[in-house]
PDB file of N, CA, C and O in Angstrom:
ATOM      1  N   MET A   1      -8.665 -18.367  39.182  1.00  0.00           N
ATOM      2  CA  MET A   1      -8.822 -17.194  38.330  1.00  0.00           C
ATOM      3  C   MET A   1      -8.855 -17.695  36.859  1.00  0.00           C
ATOM      4  O   MET A   1      -8.057 -18.536  36.446  1.00  0.00           O
ATOM      5  N   THR A   2      -9.804 -17.143  36.109  1.00  0.00           N
ATOM      6  CA  THR A   2      -9.955 -17.518  34.705  1.00  0.00           C
ATOM      7  C   THR A   2      -8.897 -16.786  33.879  1.00  0.00           C
ATOM      8  O   THR A   2      -8.270 -15.846  34.369  1.00  0.00           O
ATOM      9  N   VAL A   3      -8.695 -17.214  32.618  1.00  0.00           N
ATOM     10  CA  VAL A   3      -7.814 -16.541  31.760  1.00  0.00           C
ATOM     11  C   VAL A   3      -8.252 -15.105  31.508  1.00  0.00           C
ATOM     12  O   VAL A   3      -7.446 -14.175  31.527  1.00  0.00           O
ATOM     13  N   THR A   4      -9.554 -14.951  31.271  1.00  0.00           N
ATOM     14  CA  THR A   4     -10.081 -13.600  31.044  1.00  0.00           C
ATOM     15  C   THR A   4      -9.837 -12.691  32.218  1.00  0.00           C
ATOM     16  O   THR A   4      -9.469 -11.532  32.029  1.00  0.00           O
ATOM     17  N   GLN A   5     -10.033 -13.189  33.450  1.00  0.00           N
ATOM     18  CA  GLN A   5      -9.800 -12.379  34.653  1.00  0.00           C
ATOM     19  C   GLN A   5      -8.346 -11.972  34.765  1.00  0.00           C
ATOM     20  O   GLN A   5      -8.051 -10.833  35.124  1.00  0.00           O
ATOM     21  N   GLU A   6      -7.413 -12.899  34.458  1.00  0.00           N
ATOM     22  CA  GLU A   6      -6.022 -12.619  34.523  1.00  0.00           C
ATOM     23  C   GLU A   6      -5.636 -11.530  33.468  1.00  0.00           C
ATOM     24  O   GLU A   6      -4.880 -10.601  33.750  1.00  0.00           O
ATOM     25  N   ILE A   7      -6.192 -11.697  32.258  1.00  0.00           N
ATOM     26  CA  ILE A   7      -5.931 -10.692  31.206  1.00  0.00           C
ATOM     27  C   ILE A   7      -6.372  -9.332  31.659  1.00  0.00           C
ATOM     28  O   ILE A   7      -5.622  -8.359  31.582  1.00  0.00           O
ATOM     29  N   VAL A   8      -7.597  -9.267  32.132  1.00  0.00           N
ATOM     30  CA  VAL A   8      -8.152  -7.952  32.540  1.00  0.00           C
ATOM     31  C   VAL A   8      -7.289  -7.303  33.642  1.00  0.00           C
ATOM     32  O   VAL A   8      -6.988  -6.111  33.598  1.00  0.00           O
ATOM     33  N   GLU A   9      -6.904  -8.134  34.632  1.00  0.00           N
ATOM     34  CA  GLU A   9      -6.047  -7.600  35.732  1.00  0.00           C
ATOM     35  C   GLU A   9      -4.750  -7.092  35.204  1.00  0.00           C
ATOM     36  O   GLU A   9      -4.314  -6.001  35.573  1.00  0.00           O
ATOM     37  N   ARG A  10      -4.116  -7.853  34.345  1.00  0.00           N
ATOM     38  CA  ARG A  10      -2.806  -7.435  33.828  1.00  0.00           C
ATOM     39  C   ARG A  10      -2.915  -6.147  32.971  1.00  0.00           C
ATOM     40  O   ARG A  10      -2.072  -5.253  33.040  1.00  0.00           O
ATOM     41  N   ILE A  11      -3.978  -6.103  32.177  1.00  0.00           N
ATOM     42  CA  ILE A  11      -4.193  -4.948  31.348  1.00  0.00           C
ATOM     43  C   ILE A  11      -4.440  -3.687  32.182  1.00  0.00           C
ATOM     44  O   ILE A  11      -3.906  -2.611  31.915  1.00  0.00           O
ATOM     45  N   ASN A  12      -5.276  -3.879  33.204  1.00  0.00           N
ATOM     46  CA  ASN A  12      -5.588  -2.776  34.139  1.00  0.00           C
ATOM     47  C   ASN A  12      -4.347  -2.158  34.787  1.00  0.00           C
ATOM     48  O   ASN A  12      -4.305  -0.967  35.092  1.00  0.00           O
ATOM     49  N   ALA A  13      -3.307  -3.039  34.991  1.00  0.00           N
ATOM     50  CA  ALA A  13      -2.108  -2.628  35.694  1.00  0.00           C
ATOM     51  C   ALA A  13      -1.167  -1.857  34.722  1.00  0.00           C
ATOM     52  O   ALA A  13      -0.218  -1.217  35.174  1.00  0.00           O
ATOM     53  N   LEU A  14      -1.418  -1.915  33.433  1.00  0.00           N
ATOM     54  CA  LEU A  14      -0.541  -1.290  32.465  1.00  0.00           C
ATOM     55  C   LEU A  14      -0.858   0.198  32.349  1.00  0.00           C
ATOM     56  O   LEU A  14      -1.995   0.612  32.571  1.00  0.00           O
ATOM     57  N   PRO A  15       0.167   1.016  31.994  1.00  0.00           N
ATOM     58  CA  PRO A  15      -0.076   2.439  31.656  1.00  0.00           C
ATOM     59  C   PRO A  15      -1.031   2.520  30.392  1.00  0.00           C
ATOM     60  O   PRO A  15      -1.094   1.589  29.589  1.00  0.00           O
ATOM     61  N   VAL A  16      -1.719   3.606  30.269  1.00  0.00           N
ATOM     62  CA  VAL A  16      -2.699   3.815  29.166  1.00  0.00           C
ATOM     63  C   VAL A  16      -2.103   3.515  27.803  1.00  0.00           C
ATOM     64  O   VAL A  16      -2.733   2.850  26.982  1.00  0.00           O
ATOM     65  N   GLU A  17      -0.860   4.014  27.548  1.00  0.00           N
ATOM     66  CA  GLU A  17      -0.272   3.815  26.242  1.00  0.00           C
ATOM     67  C   GLU A  17      -0.072   2.312  25.951  1.00  0.00           C
ATOM     68  O   GLU A  17      -0.297   1.858  24.829  1.00  0.00           O
ATOM     69  N   LYS A  18       0.331   1.586  26.923  1.00  0.00           N
ATOM     70  CA  LYS A  18       0.507   0.123  26.764  1.00  0.00           C
ATOM     71  C   LYS A  18      -0.859  -0.548  26.581  1.00  0.00           C
ATOM     72  O   LYS A  18      -0.973  -1.531  25.849  1.00  0.00           O
ATOM     73  N   GLN A  19      -1.887  -0.022  27.239  1.00  0.00           N
ATOM     74  CA  GLN A  19      -3.222  -0.594  27.024  1.00  0.00           C
ATOM     75  C   GLN A  19      -3.670  -0.389  25.579  1.00  0.00           C
ATOM     76  O   GLN A  19      -4.311  -1.257  24.986  1.00  0.00           O
ATOM     77  N   ARG A  20      -3.320   0.785  25.016  1.00  0.00           N
ATOM     78  CA  ARG A  20      -3.592   1.034  23.598  1.00  0.00           C
ATOM     79  C   ARG A  20      -2.896   0.060  22.724  1.00  0.00           C
ATOM     80  O   ARG A  20      -3.481  -0.421  21.753  1.00  0.00           O
ATOM     81  N   GLU A  21      -1.652  -0.258  23.027  1.00  0.00           N
ATOM     82  CA  GLU A  21      -0.918  -1.225  22.223  1.00  0.00           C
ATOM     83  C   GLU A  21      -1.607  -2.623  22.283  1.00  0.00           C
ATOM     84  O   GLU A  21      -1.705  -3.314  21.269  1.00  0.00           O
ATOM     85  N   VAL A  22      -2.069  -3.010  23.461  1.00  0.00           N
ATOM     86  CA  VAL A  22      -2.767  -4.263  23.571  1.00  0.00           C
ATOM     87  C   VAL A  22      -4.052  -4.250  22.722  1.00  0.00           C
ATOM     88  O   VAL A  22      -4.369  -5.218  22.032  1.00  0.00           O
ATOM     89  N   LEU A  23      -4.779  -3.121  22.798  1.00  0.00           N
ATOM     90  CA  LEU A  23      -6.024  -3.022  22.000  1.00  0.00           C
ATOM     91  C   LEU A  23      -5.711  -3.150  20.525  1.00  0.00           C
ATOM     92  O   LEU A  23      -6.416  -3.860  19.807  1.00  0.00           O
ATOM     93  N   ARG A  24      -4.671  -2.482  20.054  1.00  0.00           N
ATOM     94  CA  ARG A  24      -4.290  -2.585  18.613  1.00  0.00           C
ATOM     95  C   ARG A  24      -3.993  -4.028  18.259  1.00  0.00           C
ATOM     96  O   ARG A  24      -4.406  -4.521  17.209  1.00  0.00           O
ATOM     97  N   PHE A  25      -3.259  -4.715  19.162  1.00  0.00           N
ATOM     98  CA  PHE A  25      -2.907  -6.104  18.878  1.00  0.00           C
ATOM     99  C   PHE A  25      -4.166  -6.993  18.840  1.00  0.00           C
ATOM    100  O   PHE A  25      -4.305  -7.848  17.965  1.00  0.00           O
ATOM    101  N   VAL A  26      -5.057  -6.781  19.783  1.00  0.00           N
ATOM    102  CA  VAL A  26      -6.308  -7.584  19.801  1.00  0.00           C
ATOM    103  C   VAL A  26      -7.124  -7.346  18.536  1.00  0.00           C
ATOM    104  O   VAL A  26      -7.641  -8.290  17.940  1.00  0.00           O
ATOM    105  N   ARG A  27      -7.237  -6.100  18.132  1.00  0.00           N
ATOM    106  CA  ARG A  27      -7.939  -5.808  16.922  1.00  0.00           C
ATOM    107  C   ARG A  27      -7.307  -6.431  15.679  1.00  0.00           C
ATOM    108  O   ARG A  27      -8.019  -6.809  14.749  1.00  0.00           O
ATOM    109  N   GLU A  28      -5.978  -6.542  15.652  1.00  0.00           N
ATOM    110  CA  GLU A  28      -5.294  -7.140  14.552  1.00  0.00           C
ATOM    111  C   GLU A  28      -5.542  -8.662  14.529  1.00  0.00           C
ATOM    112  O   GLU A  28      -5.753  -9.242  13.463  1.00  0.00           O
ATOM    113  N   ILE A  29      -5.516  -9.282  15.676  1.00  0.00           N
ATOM    114  CA  ILE A  29      -5.692 -10.726  15.671  1.00  0.00           C
ATOM    115  C   ILE A  29      -7.184 -11.099  15.467  1.00  0.00           C
ATOM    116  O   ILE A  29      -7.484 -12.251  15.151  1.00  0.00           O
ATOM    117  N   GLU A  30      -8.088 -10.173  15.640  1.00  0.00           N
ATOM    118  CA  GLU A  30      -9.498 -10.450  15.368  1.00  0.00           C
ATOM    119  C   GLU A  30      -9.855 -10.544  13.923  1.00  0.00           C
ATOM    120  O   GLU A  30     -10.882 -11.117  13.559  1.00  0.00           O
ATOM    121  N   VAL A  31      -9.000  -9.979  13.082  1.00  0.00           N
ATOM    122  CA  VAL A  31      -9.225  -9.980  11.599  1.00  0.00           C
ATOM    123  C   VAL A  31      -9.243 -11.389  11.126  1.00  0.00           C
ATOM    124  O   VAL A  31      -8.381 -12.189  11.491  1.00  0.00           O
ATOM    125  N   LYS A  32     -10.183 -11.696  10.344  1.00  0.00           N
ATOM    126  CA  LYS A  32     -10.281 -13.078   9.818  1.00  0.00           C
ATOM    127  C   LYS A  32      -9.154 -13.311   8.808  1.00  0.00           C
ATOM    128  O   LYS A  32      -8.792 -12.393   8.071  1.00  0.00           O
ATOM    129  N   PRO A  33      -8.588 -14.535   8.764  1.00  0.00           N
ATOM    130  CA  PRO A  33      -7.499 -14.791   7.857  1.00  0.00           C
ATOM    131  C   PRO A  33      -7.749 -14.413   6.416  1.00  0.00           C
ATOM    132  O   PRO A  33      -6.843 -13.985   5.702  1.00  0.00           O
ATOM    133  N   LYS A  34      -9.039 -14.582   5.983  1.00  0.00           N
ATOM    134  CA  LYS A  34      -9.322 -14.291   4.562  1.00  0.00           C
ATOM    135  C   LYS A  34      -9.172 -12.793   4.321  1.00  0.00           C
ATOM    136  O   LYS A  34      -8.886 -12.375   3.199  1.00  0.00           O
ATOM    137  N   GLN A  35      -9.359 -11.993   5.343  1.00  0.00           N
ATOM    138  CA  GLN A  35      -9.227 -10.519   5.186  1.00  0.00           C
ATOM    139  C   GLN A  35      -7.742 -10.071   5.150  1.00  0.00           C
ATOM    140  O   GLN A  35      -7.437  -8.970   4.692  1.00  0.00           O
ATOM    141  N   ARG A  36      -6.847 -10.918   5.628  1.00  0.00           N
ATOM    142  CA  ARG A  36      -5.467 -10.608   5.593  1.00  0.00           C
ATOM    143  C   ARG A  36      -4.895 -10.931   4.219  1.00  0.00           C
ATOM    144  O   ARG A  36      -4.777 -12.103   3.862  1.00  0.00           O
ATOM    145  N   LEU A  37      -4.543  -9.921   3.453  1.00  0.00           N
ATOM    146  CA  LEU A  37      -4.063 -10.153   2.062  1.00  0.00           C
ATOM    147  C   LEU A  37      -2.547 -10.221   2.121  1.00  0.00           C
ATOM    148  O   LEU A  37      -1.911  -9.510   2.898  1.00  0.00           O
ATOM    149  N   LYS A  38      -1.978 -11.080   1.293  1.00  0.00           N
ATOM    150  CA  LYS A  38      -0.584 -11.093   1.148  1.00  0.00           C
ATOM    151  C   LYS A  38      -0.123  -9.811   0.426  1.00  0.00           C
ATOM    152  O   LYS A  38      -0.949  -9.155  -0.209  1.00  0.00           O
ATOM    153  N   VAL A  39       1.092  -9.454   0.497  1.00  0.00           N
ATOM    154  CA  VAL A  39       1.541  -8.179  -0.028  1.00  0.00           C
ATOM    155  C   VAL A  39       1.258  -8.038  -1.535  1.00  0.00           C
ATOM    156  O   VAL A  39       0.835  -6.977  -1.993  1.00  0.00           O
ATOM    157  N   PHE A  40       1.490  -9.097  -2.285  1.00  0.00           N
ATOM    158  CA  PHE A  40       1.191  -9.005  -3.763  1.00  0.00           C
ATOM    159  C   PHE A  40      -0.292  -8.916  -4.028  1.00  0.00           C
ATOM    160  O   PHE A  40      -0.705  -8.279  -4.997  1.00  0.00           O
ATOM    161  N   GLU A  41      -1.076  -9.516  -3.222  1.00  0.00           N
ATOM    162  CA  GLU A  41      -2.528  -9.373  -3.375  1.00  0.00           C
ATOM    163  C   GLU A  41      -2.970  -7.922  -3.106  1.00  0.00           C
ATOM    164  O   GLU A  41      -3.842  -7.377  -3.783  1.00  0.00           O
ATOM    165  N   GLN A  42      -2.324  -7.319  -2.082  1.00  0.00           N
ATOM    166  CA  GLN A  42      -2.613  -5.934  -1.761  1.00  0.00           C
ATOM    167  C   GLN A  42      -2.201  -5.015  -2.896  1.00  0.00           C
ATOM    168  O   GLN A  42      -2.917  -4.080  -3.253  1.00  0.00           O
ATOM    169  N   ILE A  43      -1.006  -5.307  -3.467  1.00  0.00           N
ATOM    170  CA  ILE A  43      -0.559  -4.481  -4.595  1.00  0.00           C
ATOM    171  C   ILE A  43      -1.524  -4.591  -5.744  1.00  0.00           C
ATOM    172  O   ILE A  43      -1.925  -3.579  -6.319  1.00  0.00           O
ATOM    173  N   ASP A  44      -1.908  -5.821  -6.093  1.00  0.00           N
ATOM    174  CA  ASP A  44      -2.864  -6.068  -7.183  1.00  0.00           C
ATOM    175  C   ASP A  44      -4.189  -5.341  -6.923  1.00  0.00           C
ATOM    176  O   ASP A  44      -4.768  -4.771  -7.848  1.00  0.00           O
ATOM    177  N   GLU A  45      -4.658  -5.354  -5.715  1.00  0.00           N
ATOM    178  CA  GLU A  45      -5.906  -4.695  -5.349  1.00  0.00           C
ATOM    179  C   GLU A  45      -5.799  -3.197  -5.542  1.00  0.00           C
ATOM    180  O   GLU A  45      -6.689  -2.575  -6.122  1.00  0.00           O
ATOM    181  N   ILE A  46      -4.694  -2.606  -5.052  1.00  0.00           N
ATOM    182  CA  ILE A  46      -4.513  -1.173  -5.175  1.00  0.00           C
ATOM    183  C   ILE A  46      -4.302  -0.768  -6.650  1.00  0.00           C
ATOM    184  O   ILE A  46      -4.941   0.172  -7.123  1.00  0.00           O
ATOM    185  N   THR A  47      -3.433  -1.452  -7.363  1.00  0.00           N
ATOM    186  CA  THR A  47      -3.155  -1.057  -8.752  1.00  0.00           C
ATOM    187  C   THR A  47      -4.365  -1.248  -9.646  1.00  0.00           C
ATOM    188  O   THR A  47      -4.486  -0.571 -10.667  1.00  0.00           O
ATOM    189  N   SER A  48      -5.285  -2.177  -9.279  1.00  0.00           N
ATOM    190  CA  SER A  48      -6.448  -2.412 -10.105  1.00  0.00           C
ATOM    191  C   SER A  48      -7.372  -1.210 -10.166  1.00  0.00           C
ATOM    192  O   SER A  48      -8.198  -1.081 -11.070  1.00  0.00           O
ATOM    193  N   ARG A  49      -7.213  -0.332  -9.183  1.00  0.00           N
ATOM    194  CA  ARG A  49      -8.018   0.915  -9.070  1.00  0.00           C
ATOM    195  C   ARG A  49      -7.533   2.039 -10.023  1.00  0.00           C
ATOM    196  O   ARG A  49      -8.249   3.012 -10.259  1.00  0.00           O
ATOM    197  N   VAL A  50      -6.327   1.884 -10.553  1.00  0.00           N
ATOM    198  CA  VAL A  50      -5.782   2.853 -11.379  1.00  0.00           C
ATOM    199  C   VAL A  50      -6.317   2.697 -12.835  1.00  0.00           C
ATOM    200  O   VAL A  50      -6.233   1.606 -13.398  1.00  0.00           O
ATOM    201  N   PRO A  51      -6.846   3.746 -13.426  1.00  0.00           N
ATOM    202  CA  PRO A  51      -7.413   3.613 -14.778  1.00  0.00           C
ATOM    203  C   PRO A  51      -6.326   3.241 -15.798  1.00  0.00           C
ATOM    204  O   PRO A  51      -5.181   3.674 -15.668  1.00  0.00           O
ATOM    205  N   ARG A  52      -6.678   2.450 -16.799  1.00  0.00           N
ATOM    206  CA  ARG A  52      -5.751   1.998 -17.862  1.00  0.00           C
ATOM    207  C   ARG A  52      -5.071   3.195 -18.491  1.00  0.00           C
ATOM    208  O   ARG A  52      -3.881   3.135 -18.799  1.00  0.00           O
ATOM    209  N   GLU A  53      -5.775   4.243 -18.680  1.00  0.00           N
ATOM    210  CA  GLU A  53      -5.225   5.509 -19.282  1.00  0.00           C
ATOM    211  C   GLU A  53      -4.015   5.987 -18.521  1.00  0.00           C
ATOM    212  O   GLU A  53      -3.006   6.389 -19.101  1.00  0.00           O
ATOM    213  N   SER A  54      -4.135   5.934 -17.217  1.00  0.00           N
ATOM    214  CA  SER A  54      -3.013   6.408 -16.405  1.00  0.00           C
ATOM    215  C   SER A  54      -1.797   5.492 -16.555  1.00  0.00           C
ATOM    216  O   SER A  54      -0.672   5.990 -16.595  1.00  0.00           O
ATOM    217  N   TRP A  55      -1.978   4.189 -16.639  1.00  0.00           N
ATOM    218  CA  TRP A  55      -0.854   3.260 -16.812  1.00  0.00           C
ATOM    219  C   TRP A  55      -0.188   3.574 -18.155  1.00  0.00           C
ATOM    220  O   TRP A  55       1.035   3.528 -18.280  1.00  0.00           O
ATOM    221  N   ALA A  56      -1.008   3.891 -19.147  1.00  0.00           N
ATOM    222  CA  ALA A  56      -0.482   4.198 -20.508  1.00  0.00           C
ATOM    223  C   ALA A  56       0.422   5.383 -20.505  1.00  0.00           C
ATOM    224  O   ALA A  56       1.343   5.458 -21.318  1.00  0.00           O
ATOM    225  N   GLU A  57       0.192   6.317 -19.616  1.00  0.00           N
ATOM    226  CA  GLU A  57       1.011   7.534 -19.519  1.00  0.00           C
ATOM    227  C   GLU A  57       2.364   7.356 -18.883  1.00  0.00           C
ATOM    228  O   GLU A  57       3.198   8.257 -18.970  1.00  0.00           O
ATOM    229  N   LEU A  58       2.618   6.220 -18.240  1.00  0.00           N
ATOM    230  CA  LEU A  58       3.879   5.965 -17.635  1.00  0.00           C
ATOM    231  C   LEU A  58       4.917   5.648 -18.682  1.00  0.00           C
ATOM    232  O   LEU A  58       4.609   4.993 -19.677  1.00  0.00           O
ATOM    233  N   PRO A  59       6.191   6.115 -18.473  1.00  0.00           N
ATOM    234  CA  PRO A  59       7.238   5.817 -19.439  1.00  0.00           C
ATOM    235  C   PRO A  59       7.565   4.314 -19.498  1.00  0.00           C
ATOM    236  O   PRO A  59       7.628   3.641 -18.469  1.00  0.00           O
ATOM    237  N   ALA A  60       7.761   3.828 -20.664  1.00  0.00           N
ATOM    238  CA  ALA A  60       8.178   2.459 -20.871  1.00  0.00           C
ATOM    239  C   ALA A  60       9.559   2.158 -20.514  1.00  0.00           C
ATOM    240  O   ALA A  60       9.898   0.995 -20.293  1.00  0.00           O
ATOM    241  N   ASP A  61      10.409   3.170 -20.440  1.00  0.00           N
ATOM    242  CA  ASP A  61      11.813   3.010 -20.047  1.00  0.00           C
ATOM    243  C   ASP A  61      12.129   3.437 -18.666  1.00  0.00           C
ATOM    244  O   ASP A  61      13.269   3.789 -18.363  1.00  0.00           O
ATOM    245  N   GLY A  62      11.140   3.415 -17.813  1.00  0.00           N
ATOM    246  CA  GLY A  62      11.296   3.869 -16.452  1.00  0.00           C
ATOM    247  C   GLY A  62      12.417   3.224 -15.677  1.00  0.00           C
ATOM    248  O   GLY A  62      13.147   3.889 -14.943  1.00  0.00           O
ATOM    249  N   ALA A  63      12.548   1.924 -15.844  1.00  0.00           N
ATOM    250  CA  ALA A  63      13.648   1.211 -15.117  1.00  0.00           C
ATOM    251  C   ALA A  63      15.026   1.634 -15.573  1.00  0.00           C
ATOM    252  O   ALA A  63      15.965   1.708 -14.781  1.00  0.00           O
ATOM    253  N   GLU A  64      15.135   1.910 -16.865  1.00  0.00           N
ATOM    254  CA  GLU A  64      16.479   2.280 -17.436  1.00  0.00           C
ATOM    255  C   GLU A  64      16.845   3.729 -17.047  1.00  0.00           C
ATOM    256  O   GLU A  64      18.007   4.055 -16.807  1.00  0.00           O
ATOM    257  N   LYS A  65      15.798   4.584 -16.995  1.00  0.00           N
ATOM    258  CA  LYS A  65      16.074   6.036 -16.697  1.00  0.00           C
ATOM    259  C   LYS A  65      15.513   6.487 -15.409  1.00  0.00           C
ATOM    260  O   LYS A  65      15.104   7.640 -15.273  1.00  0.00           O
ATOM    261  N   VAL A  66      15.481   5.636 -14.485  1.00  0.00           N
ATOM    262  CA  VAL A  66      14.853   5.967 -13.175  1.00  0.00           C
ATOM    263  C   VAL A  66      15.467   7.236 -12.531  1.00  0.00           C
ATOM    264  O   VAL A  66      14.727   8.069 -12.009  1.00  0.00           O
ATOM    265  N   ASP A  67      16.771   7.387 -12.562  1.00  0.00           N
ATOM    266  CA  ASP A  67      17.385   8.573 -11.969  1.00  0.00           C
ATOM    267  C   ASP A  67      16.979   9.814 -12.733  1.00  0.00           C
ATOM    268  O   ASP A  67      16.727  10.854 -12.126  1.00  0.00           O
ATOM    269  N   GLU A  68      16.911   9.728 -14.046  1.00  0.00           N
ATOM    270  CA  GLU A  68      16.538  10.888 -14.848  1.00  0.00           C
ATOM    271  C   GLU A  68      15.079  11.313 -14.497  1.00  0.00           C
ATOM    272  O   GLU A  68      14.793  12.502 -14.358  1.00  0.00           O
ATOM    273  N   TYR A  69      14.185  10.338 -14.359  1.00  0.00           N
ATOM    274  CA  TYR A  69      12.818  10.674 -14.045  1.00  0.00           C
ATOM    275  C   TYR A  69      12.675  11.155 -12.650  1.00  0.00           C
ATOM    276  O   TYR A  69      11.820  12.004 -12.401  1.00  0.00           O
ATOM    277  N   LEU A  70      13.428  10.690 -11.735  1.00  0.00           N
ATOM    278  CA  LEU A  70      13.368  11.102 -10.340  1.00  0.00           C
ATOM    279  C   LEU A  70      14.052  12.481 -10.090  1.00  0.00           C
ATOM    280  O   LEU A  70      13.523  13.350  -9.397  1.00  0.00           O
ATOM    281  N   TYR A  71      15.239  12.621 -10.687  1.00  0.00           N
ATOM    282  CA  TYR A  71      16.096  13.798 -10.345  1.00  0.00           C
ATOM    283  C   TYR A  71      16.283  14.785 -11.486  1.00  0.00           C
ATOM    284  O   TYR A  71      16.892  15.841 -11.319  1.00  0.00           O
ATOM    285  N   GLY A  72      15.755  14.426 -12.636  1.00  0.00           N
ATOM    286  CA  GLY A  72      15.933  15.298 -13.802  1.00  0.00           C
ATOM    287  C   GLY A  72      17.187  14.895 -14.566  1.00  0.00           C
ATOM    288  O   GLY A  72      18.011  14.133 -14.060  1.00  0.00           O
ATOM    289  N   LYS A  73      17.327  15.398 -15.759  1.00  0.00           N
ATOM    290  CA  LYS A  73      18.443  15.083 -16.640  1.00  0.00           C
ATOM    291  C   LYS A  73      19.711  15.570 -16.005  1.00  0.00           C
ATOM    292  O   LYS A  73      19.780  16.714 -15.556  1.00  0.00           O
ATOM    293  N   ALA A  74      20.718  14.729 -15.955  1.00  0.00           N
ATOM    294  CA  ALA A  74      22.043  15.067 -15.402  1.00  0.00           C
ATOM    295  C   ALA A  74      22.767  16.005 -16.394  1.00  0.00           C
ATOM    296  O   ALA A  74      22.715  15.812 -17.609  1.00  0.00           O
ATOM    297  N   GLU A  75      23.433  17.015 -15.839  1.00  0.00           N
ATOM    298  CA  GLU A  75      24.189  17.922 -16.702  1.00  0.00           C
ATOM    299  C   GLU A  75      25.506  17.302 -17.017  1.00  0.00           C
ATOM    300  O   GLU A  75      26.156  16.737 -16.138  1.00  0.00           O
ATOM    301  N   LYS A  76      25.942  17.397 -18.323  1.00  0.00           N
ATOM    302  CA  LYS A  76      27.216  16.894 -18.729  1.00  0.00           C
ATOM    303  C   LYS A  76      28.290  17.851 -18.369  1.00  0.00           C
ATOM    304  O   LYS A  76      28.073  19.056 -18.498  1.00  0.00           O
ATOM    305  N   LYS A  77      29.440  17.416 -17.924  1.00  0.00           N
ATOM    306  CA  LYS A  77      30.540  18.292 -17.546  1.00  0.00           C
ATOM    307  C   LYS A  77      31.464  18.431 -18.683  1.00  0.00           C
ATOM    308  O   LYS A  77      32.470  19.133 -18.579  1.00  0.00           O
TER     309      LYS A  77
END
């Protein structure tokens, strides 16, 4: 029996949902290594699509006041 035949037999014996998982895995490993971007490359690629004007609108003190920007100004007691 060839490797291909054994793979086919084993996949045929699996439930449909497991076959879908195998298909997802095969599709993932088919991707050429050059197409797999590291996380920082992915971030760079995504953020490069944001217009400079939009970046300029972000607050410069976002790290210092993250809670205020996320949840609003805290009320003083």
